Steps between C-alpha positions, in 0.01 A plus 500: 500500500597229256500562127213259419278671759557837331417347160182350647390836644561670162302228318208534745503880466497476119213249511294732722578793272393302193177400677423866571570593136265222388226628733544851354467371144225250579341541154774264374482279809487160333802559276703655784394225741648239267822703483513524880451124538787437258712749697415324829596164350837646396552629856426156648751338263757766591447442874537122456828554311637715784399261781 
């Protein structure tokens, strides 16, 4: 497996984990949702840099 594939898998796993945490603490959903969207944007930028 190439290095960027491993990084991608880790990023996806972290994103799923964060989504589950957000579902658990859904009383703060809006605030956390904004944070997750910012995090996803950072991931997309990171992927573009690597490609």
